[in-house]
RODO-2510 file (C-alpha; in nm, 4 decimals, decimal comma):
residues 569
     n   res          X          Y          Z
     1     m    12,5478    12,8968     2,6306
     2     s    12,4510    13,2018     2,8253
     3     h    12,0847    13,1112     2,7762
     4     y    12,1336    12,7715     2,9444
     5     a    12,3365    12,9268     3,2209
     6     e    12,0663    13,1855     3,2851
     7     q    11,7989    12,9141     3,2814
     8     a    11,9963    12,6986     3,5270
     9     e    12,0515    12,9990     3,7482
    10     h    11,6791    13,0750     3,7578
    11     g    11,5983    12,7083     3,8137
    12     t    11,8251    12,6767     4,1152
    13     s    11,7164    13,0042     4,2673
    14     s    11,3393    12,9516     4,2368
    15     p    11,3036    12,7471     4,5611
    16     t    11,4958    13,0174     4,7457
    17     y    11,2372    13,2779     4,6471
    18     r    10,9403    13,0514     4,7293
    19     l    11,0582    12,9496     5,0740
    20     p    11,0109    13,2857     5,2480
    21     a    10,6583    13,3115     5,1071
    22     t    10,5695    12,9645     5,2356
    23     a    10,7258    13,0340     5,5749
    24     a    10,5398    13,3638     5,5992
    25     t    10,2120    13,1913     5,5141
    26     s    10,2738    12,9217     5,7752
    27     a    10,3671    13,1823     6,0365
    28     s    10,0461    13,3724     5,9643
    29     t     9,8546    13,0465     6,0075
    30     a    10,0179    12,9992     6,3486
    31     f     9,9273    13,3595     6,4372
    32     v     9,5636    13,2916     6,3472
    33     g     9,5800    12,9715     6,5544
    34     g     9,6823    13,1717     6,8607
    35     v     9,3995    13,4187     6,8025
    36     l     9,1488    13,1345     6,7673
    37     a     9,2718    12,9644     7,0858
    38     a     9,2230    13,2862     7,2825
    39     g     8,8853    13,3497     7,1209
    40     l     8,7597    13,0009     7,2009
    41     g     8,8599    13,0380     7,5647
    42     l     8,6905    13,3756     7,5941
    43     g     8,3828    13,2376     7,4198
    44     a     8,3548    12,9448     7,6615
    45     f     8,3671    13,1713     7,9669
    46     s     8,1268    13,4195     7,8061
    47     m     7,8674    13,1491     7,7374
    48     v     7,8668    13,0311     8,0999
    49     v     7,8536    13,3844     8,2452
    50     l     7,5792    13,4969     8,0057
    51     a     7,3752    13,1886     8,0928
    52     m     7,4030    13,2773     8,4624
    53     w     7,3119    13,6396     8,3851
    54     i     7,0049    13,5368     8,1843
    55     t     6,8740    13,3014     8,4533
    56     s     6,9421    13,5432     8,7378
    57     p     6,6170    13,7100     8,8609
    58     y     6,7908    14,0306     8,9763
    59     p     7,0990    14,1019     8,7607
    60     d     7,3103    14,3932     8,8807
    61     s     7,4250    14,5055     8,5355
    62     g     7,3561    14,4565     8,1681
    63     p     7,5179    14,2162     7,9202
    64     g     7,8256    14,4391     7,9014
    65     g     7,8946    14,3882     8,2702
    66     a     7,8469    14,0119     8,2299
    67     l     8,0969    14,0054     7,9436
    68     r     8,3476    14,2003     8,1534
    69     i     8,3098    13,9412     8,4310
    70     a     8,3768    13,6691     8,1702
    71     a     8,6952    13,8499     8,0630
    72     d     8,8013    13,8770     8,4289
    73     l     8,7505    13,5047     8,4822
    74     w     8,9459    13,4234     8,1660
    75     l     9,2363    13,6384     8,2830
    76     a     9,2195    13,4879     8,6331
    77     a     9,2430    13,1400     8,4774
    78     h     9,5914    13,2393     8,3564
    79     g     9,6981    13,3266     8,7109
    80     a     9,6450    13,7026     8,6822
    81     a     9,5269    13,8675     9,0036
    82     l     9,2075    14,0745     9,0104
    83     v     9,1269    14,3837     9,2166
    84     r     8,7868    14,4680     9,3611
    85     t     8,7575    14,8466     9,3547
    86     e     8,4169    14,8726     9,5267
    87     t     8,4288    14,7360     9,8827
    88     l     8,2435    14,8103    10,2056
    89     a     8,5636    14,8986    10,3926
    90     g     8,6805    15,1438    10,1278
    91     p     9,0232    15,0333     9,9955
    92     a     9,0493    14,7971     9,7022
    93     a     9,0648    14,4261     9,7854
    94     p     9,2741    14,1780     9,5857
    95     l     9,1406    13,8493     9,4432
    96     a     9,4526    13,6470     9,3685
    97     l     9,3163    13,2932     9,4147
    98     t     9,3318    13,1124     9,0803
    99     p     9,0486    12,8624     9,0158
   100     m     9,2454    12,5613     8,8946
   101     l     8,9614    12,3989     8,7010
   102     c     8,9112    12,7191     8,5027
   103     a     9,2835    12,7216     8,4216
   104     l     9,2390    12,3882     8,2451
   105     v     9,0437    12,5527     7,9598
   106     p     9,2979    12,8091     7,8263
   107     c     9,5991    12,5859     7,8950
   108     t     9,4491    12,2956     7,6997
   109     l     9,3513    12,5200     7,4092
   110     l     9,7002    12,6698     7,3945
   111     y     9,8722    12,3326     7,3982
   112     r     9,6420    12,1778     7,1374
   113     a     9,6781    12,4760     6,9051
   114     a    10,0579    12,4775     6,9401
   115     r    10,0788    12,1086     6,8486
   116     h     9,9513    12,1999     6,5001
   117     a    10,1662    12,5109     6,4629
   118     l    10,4372    12,3350     6,2583
   119     e    10,1967    12,1962     5,9989
   120     p    10,1754    12,3628     5,6555
   121     p     9,8622    12,5614     5,5657
   122     e     9,5621    12,3686     5,4390
   123     d     9,5876    12,5146     5,0865
   124     m     9,9480    12,3912     5,0545
   125     p    10,0559    12,0392     4,9513
   126     p    10,1188    11,7986     5,2416
   127     e    10,4918    11,7774     5,1659
   128     t    10,5310    12,1554     5,2018
   129     p    10,7534    12,2320     5,5027
   130     g    10,5912    12,4201     5,7877
   131     p    10,7355    12,7179     5,9699
   132     p    11,0470    12,6854     6,1880
   133     p    10,9738    12,6186     6,5565
   134     r    11,0912    12,9628     6,6682
   135     a    10,8792    13,1412     6,4097
   136     a    10,5742    12,9312     6,4979
   137     f    10,6240    12,9958     6,8694
   138     t    10,6577    13,3703     6,8201
   139     a    10,3598    13,3950     6,5856
   140     m    10,1232    13,1898     6,7999
   141     a    10,2218    13,3548     7,1279
   142     g    10,1877    13,6974     6,9619
   143     g     9,8367    13,6231     6,8375
   144     y     9,7283    13,4929     7,1763
   145     l     9,8730    13,7868     7,3701
   146     l     9,7122    14,0325     7,1292
   147     v     9,3668    13,8999     7,2198
   148     a     9,4647    13,8985     7,5890
   149     l     9,5633    14,2651     7,5643
   150     a     9,2230    14,3457     7,4166
   151     a     9,0521    14,1541     7,6999
   152     v     9,2518    14,3494     7,9605
   153     a     9,1546    14,6789     7,8003
   154     y     8,7885    14,5753     7,7884
   155     a     8,7766    14,4635     8,1546
   156     w     8,9742    14,7570     8,2894
   157     s     8,6604    14,9670     8,3515
   158     s     8,4847    14,6890     8,5434
   159     p     8,4380    14,7014     8,9232
   160     v     8,6570    14,3884     8,9263
   161     r     8,9529    14,4739     8,7051
   162     p     9,2803    14,2892     8,6424
   163     d     9,5909    14,3891     8,8336
   164     a     9,8444    14,5471     8,6002
   165     l    10,1654    14,3980     8,7409
   166     s    10,0282    14,0480     8,7877
   167     t     9,8773    14,0444     8,4393
   168     l    10,2019    14,1658     8,2859
   169     l    10,3955    13,8826     8,4520
   170     q    10,1519    13,5904     8,4492
   171     l     9,9979    13,6104     8,1011
   172     p    10,3240    13,5939     7,8986
   173     l    10,4644    13,3294     8,1338
   174     v    10,1662    13,0931     8,1001
   175     t    10,1331    13,1575     7,7279
   176     g    10,4998    13,0946     7,6601
   177     a    10,5071    12,7784     7,8740
   178     f    10,2177    12,6009     7,7044
   179     v    10,2898    12,7237     7,3526
   180     g    10,6501    12,6116     7,3967
   181     a    10,5390    12,2715     7,5221
   182     g    10,3085    12,2265     7,2246
   183     v    10,5704    12,3336     6,9685
   184     w    10,8313    12,1102     7,1334
   185     t    10,5933    11,8152     7,1120
   186     a    10,5124    11,8922     6,7478
   187     a    10,8868    11,9012     6,6680
   188     g    10,9295    11,5472     6,8020
   189     r    11,0503    11,6356     7,1539
   190     p    11,4121    11,7077     7,0543
   191     g    11,6859    11,7122     7,3130
   192     l    11,8258    12,0379     7,4402
   193     p    12,2048    12,0943     7,4541
   194     a    12,3536    12,1491     7,7967
   195     p    12,4628    12,5069     7,8765
   196     p    12,8373    12,5755     7,8796
   197     f    12,8608    12,6168     8,2565
   198     v    12,6934    12,2776     8,3036
   199     r    12,9464    12,1168     8,0713
   200     r    13,2314    12,2683     8,2703
   201     a    13,0921    12,1793     8,6126
   202     v    12,9439    11,8319     8,5491
   203     p    13,1691    11,5428     8,4410
   204     g    13,1053    11,3907     8,1021
   205     r    13,0291    11,0463     8,2461
   206     l    12,7561    11,1936     8,4629
   207     r    12,6166    11,3977     8,1737
   208     g    12,6014    11,0819     7,9631
   209     w    12,3507    10,9331     8,2074
   210     f    12,0866    11,1906     8,1138
   211     t    11,9622    11,0148     7,8050
   212     k    11,6124    11,0412     7,6642
   213     a    11,5102    10,7030     7,8023
   214     h    11,6397    10,7806     8,1524
   215     l    11,4728    11,1213     8,1611
   216     a    11,1475    10,9678     8,0396
   217     g    11,1622    10,7244     8,3328
   218     v    11,2202    11,0106     8,5772
   219     v    10,9272    11,2102     8,4376
   220     r    10,7041    10,9032     8,4481
   221     a    10,7891    10,8320     8,8128
   222     a    10,7333    11,1950     8,9129
   223     a    10,4038    11,2169     8,7250
   224     i    10,2667    10,9019     8,8888
   225     t    10,3753    11,0165     9,2356
   226     t    10,2182    11,3603     9,1863
   227     a     9,8970    11,2028     9,0610
   228     v     9,8811    10,9811     9,3704
   229     l     9,9279    11,2840     9,5960
   230     l     9,6525    11,4801     9,4217
   231     g     9,4207    11,1809     9,4148
   232     g     9,4781    11,1194     9,7843
   233     g     9,4107    11,4850     9,8572
   234     l     9,0861    11,4647     9,6643
   235     l     8,9834    11,1608     9,8694
   236     l     9,0597    11,3518    10,1897
   237     v     8,8412    11,6419    10,0740
   238     g     8,5570    11,4091     9,9832
   239     g     8,5787    11,2253    10,3148
   240     t     8,5787    11,5393    10,5263
   241     l     8,2938    11,6891    10,3227
   242     a     8,0948    11,3715    10,3844
   243     l     8,1613    11,4011    10,7590
   244     h     8,0586    11,7722    10,7577
   245     a     7,7772    11,7415    10,5055
   246     g     7,5347    11,9322    10,7285
   247     a     7,7552    12,2411    10,7562
   248     a     7,8269    12,2380    10,3824
   249     q     7,4556    12,2176    10,2995
   250     e     7,3728    12,5002    10,5398
   251     a     7,6363    12,7278    10,3824
   252     f     7,5089    12,6351    10,0371
   253     v     7,1491    12,7292    10,1201
   254     q     7,2367    13,0539    10,2971
   255     l     7,4575    13,1836    10,0166
   256     a     7,2171    13,1000     9,7328
   257     p     6,8469    13,0787     9,8215
   258     r     6,7387    13,0519     9,4546
   259     w     6,8205    12,7744     9,2130
   260     s     7,0046    13,0021     8,9654
   261     g     7,2383    13,1169     9,2422
   262     r     7,2856    12,7588     9,3569
   263     v     7,3946    12,6586     9,0085
   264     a     7,6500    12,9414     9,0039
   265     l     7,7717    12,8464     9,3527
   266     a     7,8051    12,4828     9,2473
   267     l     8,0134    12,5878     8,9464
   268     a     8,2367    12,8025     9,1691
   269     s     8,2849    12,5125     9,4113
   270     a     8,3730    12,2785     9,1247
   271     a     8,6236    12,5320     8,9878
   272     l     8,7960    12,5463     9,3281
   273     l     8,7871    12,1709     9,3943
   274     p     9,1405    12,1104     9,2519
   275     n     9,2650    12,3858     9,4851
   276     a     9,1101    12,2020     9,7779
   277     a     9,2773    11,8765     9,6659
   278     i     9,6198    12,0465     9,6639
   279     w     9,5544    12,1939    10,0090
   280     a     9,4552    11,8514    10,1410
   281     a     9,7720    11,6994     9,9928
   282     a     9,9771    11,9691    10,1682
   283     y     9,7922    11,8855    10,4907
   284     g     9,8666    11,5152    10,4534
   285     l    10,2342    11,5807    10,3833
   286     g    10,2667    11,7841    10,7043
   287     p    10,3194    12,1543    10,6194
   288     g     9,9467    12,2242    10,5938
   289     f     9,7928    12,5507    10,4720
   290     t     9,6721    12,8835    10,6048
   291     v     9,3145    13,0100    10,6115
   292     g     9,3950    13,3611    10,7226
   293     g     9,6658    13,5545    10,8943
   294     g     9,8356    13,3503    11,1708
   295     s     9,6194    13,0378    11,1292
   296     l     9,8031    12,7260    11,0146
   297     v     9,5998    12,4099    10,9571
   298     a     9,8387    12,1148    10,9912
   299     p     9,8110    11,7681    11,1511
   300     l    10,0888    11,8374    11,4058
   301     n    10,0028    12,2019    11,4705
   302     p     9,7103    12,2347    11,7127
   303     t     9,5305    12,5649    11,6528
   304     p     9,3087    12,6777    11,9381
   305     d     9,1016    12,9131    11,7258
   306     r     9,0679    13,0443    11,3713
   307     p     8,9640    13,3784    11,2273
   308     l     8,6086    13,4257    11,1122
   309     l     8,5860    13,2830    10,7592
   310     p     8,3215    13,3448    10,4934
   311     r     8,0578    13,0775    10,4633
   312     f     8,1533    12,8693    10,1639
   313     p     8,0677    12,4991    10,1068
   314     l     8,4296    12,3874    10,0575
   315     l     8,5429    12,5556    10,3796
   316     a     8,3183    12,3147    10,5701
   317     a     8,5796    12,0460    10,4972
   318     l     8,8321    12,2117    10,7300
   319     p     8,9272    11,9948    11,0271
   320     s     8,8072    12,1049    11,3665
   321     p     9,0394    12,3342    11,5677
   322     g     9,2676    12,1604    11,8125
   323     e     9,4807    11,8516    11,7974
   324     a     9,4245    11,6081    11,5124
   325     g     9,2605    11,2789    11,6021
   326     p     9,3959    10,9309    11,5303
   327     l     9,1839    10,8956    11,2168
   328     v     9,3181    11,2206    11,0703
   329     l     9,6783    11,1276    11,1529
   330     a     9,6302    10,7833    10,9960
   331     a     9,4896    10,9417    10,6787
   332     a     9,7853    11,1821    10,6571
   333     a    10,0356    10,8995    10,7072
   334     a     9,8584    10,6884    10,4454
   335     l     9,8866    10,9707    10,1921
   336     a    10,2627    11,0094    10,2469
   337     a    10,3148    10,6319    10,2351
   338     a    10,1092    10,6025     9,9157
   339     a    10,3297    10,8623     9,7469
   340     g    10,6457    10,6709     9,8423
   341     i    10,5034    10,3372     9,7281
   342     a    10,3926    10,4860     9,3959
   343     l    10,7427    10,6241     9,3386
   344     a    10,9019    10,2883     9,4250
   345     r    10,6858    10,0922     9,1841
   346     s    10,7060    10,3431     8,8980
   347     a    11,0846    10,3868     8,9189
   348     v    11,1377    10,0217     8,8162
   349     p    10,9771     9,9371     8,4806
   350     r    10,8427     9,5844     8,4870
   351     r    10,9765     9,4881     8,1457
   352     a    11,3261     9,6289     8,2060
   353     a    11,3773     9,4982     8,5614
   354     p    11,6620     9,2533     8,4810
   355     r    11,8460     9,5146     8,2712
   356     a    11,8047     9,8082     8,5140
   357     g    12,0873     9,8207     8,7664
   358     y    12,0443     9,9218     9,1284
   359     g    12,2270    10,2494     9,0694
   360     l    11,9956    10,3378     8,7808
   361     v    11,6887    10,2571     8,9916
   362     a    11,8113    10,4636     9,2868
   363     a    11,8945    10,7598     9,0610
   364     t    11,5551    10,7412     8,8892
   365     a    11,3719    10,7331     9,2224
   366     t    11,5777    11,0203     9,3647
   367     l    11,5323    11,2455     9,0635
   368     g    11,1638    11,1505     9,0475
   369     a    11,1195    11,2595     9,4095
   370     l    11,2931    11,5908     9,3400
   371     l    11,0837    11,6523     9,0291
   372     c    10,7659    11,5663     9,2213
   373     g    10,8668    11,8198     9,4868
   374     a    10,9206    12,0856     9,2191
   375     v    10,5803    12,0191     9,0638
   376     m    10,4076    12,0315     9,4027
   377     t    10,5834    12,3621     9,4729
   378     v    10,4394    12,5141     9,1564
   379     l    10,0910    12,3720     9,2219
   380     a    10,0910    12,4979     9,5806
   381     y    10,1956    12,8443     9,4629
   382     v     9,9268    12,8597     9,1926
   383     s     9,6511    12,7285     9,4204
   384     s     9,7136    12,9865     9,6928
   385     g     9,6580    13,3591     9,7040
   386     a     9,4831    13,6434     9,8780
   387     i     9,1039    13,6823     9,8713
   388     g     9,0916    14,0014    10,0701
   389     n     9,2775    14,2381    10,2982
   390     g     9,3922    14,1806    10,6533
   391     t     9,2991    13,8337    10,7728
   392     l     9,2407    13,6830    10,4268
   393     a     9,5573    13,8263    10,2755
   394     s     9,7293    13,4849    10,3151
   395     f     9,5225    13,1923    10,1988
   396     g     9,6443    12,8485    10,0866
   397     p     9,9459    12,6177    10,1357
   398     l    10,3034    12,7315    10,1795
   399     c    10,4595    12,6445     9,8443
   400     w    10,8228    12,5861     9,9475
   401     h    10,7297    12,3817    10,2510
   402     t    10,4858    12,1704    10,0509
   403     g    10,7395    12,0946     9,7778
   404     a    11,0132    12,0063    10,0252
   405     a    10,7807    11,7761    10,2176
   406     a    10,6676    11,6014     9,8984
   407     a    11,0281    11,5406     9,7904
   408     a    11,1342    11,4257    10,1384
   409     w    10,8475    11,1835    10,2015
   410     s    10,8463    11,0315     9,8538
   411     g    11,2260    11,0025     9,8502
   412     a    11,2563    10,8568    10,2005
   413     i    11,0042    10,5837    10,1217
   414     g    11,0447    10,5570     9,7470
   415     v    11,4208    10,5119     9,7076
   416     p    11,4576    10,2088     9,9423
   417     g    11,1270    10,0776     9,8125
   418     a    11,2481    10,1044     9,4525
   419     l    11,5598     9,9013     9,5381
   420     m    11,3401     9,6381     9,7021
   421     v    11,1104     9,6269     9,4003
   422     r    11,4115     9,5907     9,1722
   423     w    11,5364     9,2979     9,3798
   424     r    11,1992     9,1268     9,3803
   425     r    11,1364     9,1699     9,0083
   426     g    11,4906     9,0718     8,9221
   427     a    11,4607     8,7567     9,1368
   428     a    11,1526     8,6541     8,9449
   429     q    11,3206     8,6997     8,6037
   430     d    11,6906     8,6127     8,6617
   431     e    11,8585     8,2771     8,6094
   432     p    11,7504     8,0009     8,8528
   433     l    11,9518     7,9565     9,1725
   434     r    12,1833     7,6572     9,2060
   435     d    12,2924     7,4661     9,5128
   436     e    12,6438     7,3435     9,6016
   437     e    12,6183     7,0483     9,3634
   438     g    12,5166     7,2702     9,0730
   439     e    12,1579     7,1535     9,0614
   440     p    11,8979     7,4243     8,9841
   441     v    11,6856     7,5302     9,2785
   442     p    11,3235     7,6356     9,2229
   443     v    11,2710     8,0123     9,2339
   444     l    11,1907     8,1220     9,5884
   445     k    10,9957     8,4389     9,6540
   446     g    10,9684     8,6672     9,9529
   447     w    11,0927     8,5379    10,2876
   448     r    11,1665     8,1932    10,1390
   449     r    11,4411     8,3441     9,9227
   450     v    11,5818     8,5339    10,2226
   451     g    11,5911     8,2120    10,4255
   452     w    11,7647     8,0234    10,1462
   453     l    12,0310     8,2955    10,1206
   454     l    12,0862     8,2792    10,4992
   455     d    12,1220     7,8971    10,4821
   456     l    11,8090     7,8361    10,6866
   457     a    11,5821     7,5361    10,6536
   458     v    11,3194     7,6648    10,4143
   459     e    11,0906     7,4332    10,2288
   460     p    11,1377     7,5109     9,8608
   461     a    10,8413     7,5873     9,6482
   462     p    10,7384     7,3025     9,4201
   463     a    10,8773     7,3297     9,0725
   464     p    10,6131     7,4234     8,8216
   465     v    10,5046     7,1294     8,6100
   466     p    10,4832     7,2174     8,2443
   467     p    10,1389     7,1500     8,1048
   468     a    10,1058     6,8406     7,8918
   469     a    10,0966     6,8952     7,5221
   470     p     9,7442     6,8588     7,3906
   471     e     9,6776     6,5557     7,1752
   472     p     9,6501     6,6372     6,8085
   473     e     9,2952     6,6322     6,6911
   474     p     9,2177     6,3855     6,4119
   475     e     9,1923     6,5438     6,0750
   476     p     8,8335     6,5647     5,9604
   477     e     8,7409     6,3483     5,6648
   478     p     8,6804     6,5390     5,3458
   479     a     8,3149     6,6067     5,3019
   480     k     8,1531     6,4143     5,0228
   481     p     7,9798     6,6243     4,7648
   482     r     7,6067     6,6174     4,8073
   483     r     7,4051     6,4912     4,5129
   484     g     7,0506     6,5881     4,4426
   485     w     6,7774     6,3286     4,4119
   486     w     6,7535     6,3683     4,0365
   487     r     7,1298     6,3177     3,9964
   488     s     7,1072     6,0014     4,2053
   489     l     6,8151     5,8807     3,9951
   490     l     7,0057     5,9390     3,6698
   491     g     7,3063     5,7595     3,8109
   492     w     7,0896     5,4634     3,9145
   493     f     6,9670     5,4335     3,5549
   494     g     7,3244     5,4509     3,4324
   495     f     7,3247     5,8061     3,2982
   496     r     7,5595     6,0868     3,3835
   497     a     7,4054     6,4187     3,4811
   498     p     7,5178     6,7344     3,2965
   499     g     7,8249     6,8940     3,4565
   500     e     7,9178     6,5828     3,6562
   501     a     8,2734     6,4576     3,6236
   502     k     8,3246     6,1218     3,4690
   503     p     8,4527     5,8760     3,7311
   504     v     8,7994     5,7400     3,6706
   505     p     8,8703     5,3833     3,7889
   506     t     9,1565     5,3302     4,0263
   507     a     9,4195     5,0613     4,0179
   508     d     9,2169     4,8382     4,2547
   509     e     8,8993     4,8554     4,0435
   510     d     8,8010     4,6548     3,7343
   511     v     8,5597     4,7775     3,4707
   512     v     8,3197     4,5164     3,3286
   513     y     8,0845     4,5745     3,0376
   514     e     7,7807     4,3484     3,0187
   515     p     7,7350     4,1940     2,6731
   516     e     7,3590     4,2552     2,6461
   517     t     7,4031     4,6298     2,6715
   518     l     7,6650     4,6667     2,3990
   519     p     7,4196     4,7760     2,1236
   520     l     7,2904     5,0439     2,3623
   521     i     7,4682     5,2935     2,5843
   522     s     7,7378     5,1192     2,7725
   523     t     7,6922     5,1105     3,1499
   524     r     7,9984     5,1165     3,3630
   525     h     7,9980     4,8990     3,6726
   526     v     8,2730     4,9244     3,9278
   527     r     8,3552     4,6076     4,1168
   528     p     8,5248     4,6330     4,4571
   529     a     8,8760     4,5045     4,4856
   530     g     8,9125     4,1413     4,5806
   531     e     8,6009     4,0191     4,3981
   532     a     8,6452     3,7631     4,1191
   533     s     8,6925     3,9361     3,7928
   534     v     8,5301     3,8445     3,4608
   535     p     8,7758     3,7651     3,1892
   536     t     8,8044     4,0437     2,9423
   537     r     8,8878     4,0308     2,5736
   538     t     9,2562     4,0643     2,6080
   539     e     9,3436     3,7670     2,3795
   540     p     9,2273     3,7171     2,0168
   541     e     8,9241     3,4888     1,9789
   542     d     8,8920     3,2104     1,7162
   543     e     8,6357     3,2087     1,4348
   544     e     8,3978     2,9647     1,5997
   545     e     8,3737     3,1651     1,9211
   546     r     8,3101     3,4895     1,7298
   547     r     8,0285     3,3349     1,5307
   548     r     7,8684     3,1985     1,8491
   549     r     7,8690     3,5389     2,0121
   550     w     7,7269     3,7054     1,7014
   551     a     7,4421     3,4547     1,7001
   552     e     7,3641     3,5378     2,0612
   553     l     7,3599     3,9053     1,9833
   554     k     7,1320     3,8471     1,6835
   555     d     6,8847     3,6546     1,8947
   556     s     6,8846     3,9211     2,1678
   557     g     6,8184     4,1958     1,9098
   558     g     6,4629     4,0811     1,8362
   559     g     6,5123     4,0470     1,4581
   560     l     6,6557     4,3952     1,4145
   561     m     7,0132     4,2861     1,3553
   562     p     7,1321     4,2269     0,9907
   563     d     7,1786     3,8738     0,8570
   564     f     7,5428     3,9170     0,7564
   565     p     7,8111     3,9217     1,0196
   566     p     8,0246     4,2360     1,0221
   567     e     8,3749     4,2009     0,8906
   568     g     8,6580     4,2115     1,1327
   569     q     8,4392     4,1452     1,4371
***
C-alpha cells in the first residue's frame, strides 16, 4: 500500500518539478530574443554607416570610428541625446533631435520579437506552455538593455558620445513600452483592472461604458485622425519643397559636392522627413514650431526675421518670413478641417450605425479627439530637440500646444460631424417613414428629409423598383451518347457491339421478329408507337397452320432443313 502511495505521490508531483525548468527555458529564449533584436538593429545601422565610410573618398577615421557612429545613431533612434565634444566654439554641443525614420527600425524589431516571447522553445512540444507574461517581459527587456549598455560603453570614447542622463531615461522607457506592447498583444490583449482610486471616484455605470468594443472604437477614431494629420503635414512639406525646389537643390549641392556625400545627405533628409511632417502638422493646426531661439513659425504669427540657419535641404521648405498668404492659410484650414472630418466619419462605424446611439457616438468622438491630442503631444515632443547651443537650443514644435490644438480642432469639428453622420447613416438604414394615414413614405436623403420633417413641399424620391426576377432558363436536353462509325455499322447489320447495353423496349414500343430470320440470329426491330402492329403468337395455332409454316421454312432453307417436322412445334 505504501508502494502505491509513494508512486501516486511521485506521479502527481512530477509536473511540479518540470514546470520551473520549462519556464526557465522559455525565459532564456525570451532573453535571447531581446539580444537578437538589439543585435539586428545595431547590424542594420552598422551596414549603412560602413557602406558610407567605404564609398567616402576622404574618411576622417577608421572602421572603429564608423562603428561608433553607427552605435550613436542606434542610441539616438531610441530618443537618447548625443553630445558633440569637439566644436569650433569650445563647449560641447548637444544633438537631441531624434530622426523619426531611424526610430522605426528598433521599435519594430522590439515589438516583433516581443510578440513571440510567450511561445515555447522550438525544441519543446507545441502544447508546452510558454513563460508567464511578466517573466517574458523582464527577460526580453533585460537582454535588450544589456546590449544597449554595451553599445553605450563602446560609443563613450567617440567625439559624438551619448548623454548619460538622457540615455538612462530614454532607453528603458522605449524598451519597456514596445516590449510591453508586444507581450500584451501576444497574451491576447487582456483588459486591465481599474485602480482603486478610479473605482472610488468614477461611478460604476460610467465605468461600465469602457468595454473592449468601445475602447477599440476610440482607438480606431484617434488613429485615423492622427494619420490624416500626419498625411496632411507630409503633403504640406512636399508642396512647399516643390515651390522652393531651387533653394533645396542649391543647399544639396553645396553641402555634398560628391555623389557619396549626396547619398548620405539624402539618407539624412529621408530620416528627418517624418519630423518635418509633424512640424507641418503643428503649423497647420496653429501653434507652429520654432527654428531657433525666439523665432516662431506659425500661420497667424508674422515673424519679421529669423536667425541664420544651417543650409539643409529640408529647411528650404520653411515659409517666407512675414504674414502668411491666402494659399498658406487655406492649406492650414484644410488640414484642421480634414482632421475633424476624419474623426466624424471614423467615430460612427458603418455597420453599427442603427445600433449606436447618439450618446455613444459623441463619447467616442470626444475621447478620440483627446487621444489624438495625446498622441500628437508625444510625437511633437519626440520630433523636437536641440541641435546646438544658443540659437539652435530650441528646435521643433511646442508639444503641449500642438496636442491641445489637435484635440480642440478635431473635437470642435468631429463631435458635431459625428452626430450628423450618425443621423445620416441611421436615416438610410432605419424603418421607412410613414405619413398621417400610415402609408410608408420613400426614404428621403439630405435636404429632402429635412424639408419633409418641417412639413414643406418636397418632392419625394421615387420608390426603388425591385428588379424583375429573371426567367428560368430551359433545362438542357441530356446529351446523347456518341457512337463511333463502326458501332453504327454493326448496329445497321443488326449486331450489338461489345460493351453496348442491350436496348429495353418501352411500353409504347412493340417488338416484331421477322419469320425468315428465325433460323439465324434474331434481329430486333422497334416500331414507333401508333403504327399498325403485326399479330404475334399469343394464341395457340391449329395443326394445319403449323404444318403450313413449317413448309415455308423448309422451302426458305434451301434443302438444309430435315424432312421430319419437329415435335411440339
